[in-house]
N, C-alpha and C positions, 0 to 999 in steps of 0.2 A: 303120664304125657299129658294127662289133665292138668294136674296140679303144678308141671313146672312154668314159672309167670303167670299164677293164677291171679296175682292183685293186678297184675299188668293188663291183663285180658278183661277184669273186670272194669279197671279204669277206663279202658276205650270202649268198652260197650255203654258206661256211662257218658264219656264224652261222645260218642256218637248219638246218643239220645237224645242228649243237651242241644248241640247242634240242629239237629233233625228239628226239636221245639222252636228253636229261634228262626230257624230259615221258614217255617210253619207262619210265625208270630208276624214275621218282617212281609209277608205275600199278603198274607188277610188285612194287615194295616193299610197297604199299597191298593186296598180295593181290589185285589185280585182274587183272594180265597179260591177255592174249588173250582174247576171249573165245571161248566153242566150245558145241560141240552135243553131245549124246551121247542114244542112244536108250536105255531101261532100260525091260527085260523083265520079265514077271511080279512087279509089286507088288501085293502081298497085298491088298485091300480088307477093310476093319473096319466095324463099325457102329458108329455112336455114336446117342445119346437110345435112349429107348423107343417102341415105337407106343403110341398112343391105347390104356387098356383099358375094355373096356364090359364090365362084371362082374367076374367069378369066372376066367374063362377066360384060358387061356395062350395065347400064339400064337405059332408059327413066323416066322421072317423068311427068307425063300428071297431068295438072291441069282440073275441068270440066269451070271454068272460072279464067281469068287472074285478073279480077278488083272486087273489092267489094265496096256498098255505103253504108255508115254509120252514126249515129247520132252521135254530141257529144256536150257537155256540158261544160260552163267555165265561164270567167269572158270573156265580151263583148270587152273590148279592146282586147284581148289577140284571139280570137274566128274568130273576124272580118277579120284578117288577114292571117288567115289560109287556105291552099289550098291542094288538092291532095298530092303534091308532098311534103310538112310538113311531111304528117303522113307515118309512113314505116308497111304496114301491111306484114306477114309473117305467112309461116305455118312451122313446122319443120317436117321434113321427116326422121330424125334420127330412127335408126332402123327399119324402113319399109321394108319389103322384097319384093322380085318381086312375080309377078304374082298375087296380091292381090289388092282390091281398098278398100281404107279406108274414113272417114269424119271426120277429124282433125277438132277442131274451129280454126279460123284463130284468131293470136294474132297479138296486136299494139303496138308503139311505139308511145305515146302521149307527147304532153308537158307535165308539170308538174301539172299546174292547171286544164287541160284538162280529162275528162273522157269519156268514150263512154258510151251512153244509153242505153238501152238494151241490151239483149243478146249478144255474141258476133257470129257474122254468122261460120256456115259448109262451107266445101267445100269437092267433091269429089276429090280426088286424088290416081290415079292409077298409078304401079311402075311397068314398063315393061320390059324384057327381049330383048336388043338391037337385040339377034343375034337371035332371035325368030322372027323378026318383018320381 
């Protein structure tokens, strides 16, 4: 049974290997390459927007922490060169009111081929009236 159509079986195996090599070459030249994971530590969290101003008071925005650690996934060539400086993490404080504590999701700006792994982190944000301090 093994010797039946042996030439055809060998041809099929060689063809399958050739197709596999060809597809891998295309993926790598497109900047894809194999997928990789990387932990990025201490990405600085920035503030976007402005809290809701009620009157002429000036508000202070306090963050529970100023950096966040994340795990990302993307093409190996792209991931290898990324540092915390290349990633923007931000919290939108638009419309938040003074005297309250919030737990918004930290949002990220990442290169187009890179994605965040897992749920985005939450951070404690407190809006305080500067005149009451």
